[in-house]
C-alpha positions, 0 to 999 in steps of 0.5 A: 662134826667141825664149823669151819669160820672164815677169820676176818682178815681174809689173808687169816684163813680159817677156824674150825670149832669143832660141836662135840656131843653126839657121841656117834656118828651123826647121819644129819646137819641141817639150818634151819632157813632164815637163821643160825640154827644148826640141828644134826641128827645121829646114831645115838639117838639124840638131834641136838639145837645149836644156834650160832652153831656155837653151843647145844642149847637143846638136845631131842633124846628119844630114838633108840636105834638113832637119826636119819635124816632132819627135815 
């Protein structure tokens, strides 16, 4: 999963940051409304929570067949 951030100087373009905690395909991503909390659900059976899309602070495991959606 790659997060793109606009650089401070508009003419400098964008920075890419890879969030590579998942071991299999990410099937769904969502931001919590009114916050900067990103959730990513994958086939590896994990839902990872990334505040400000920077570093995972919580990993929820429990589905041996993976996750397909978030709400």
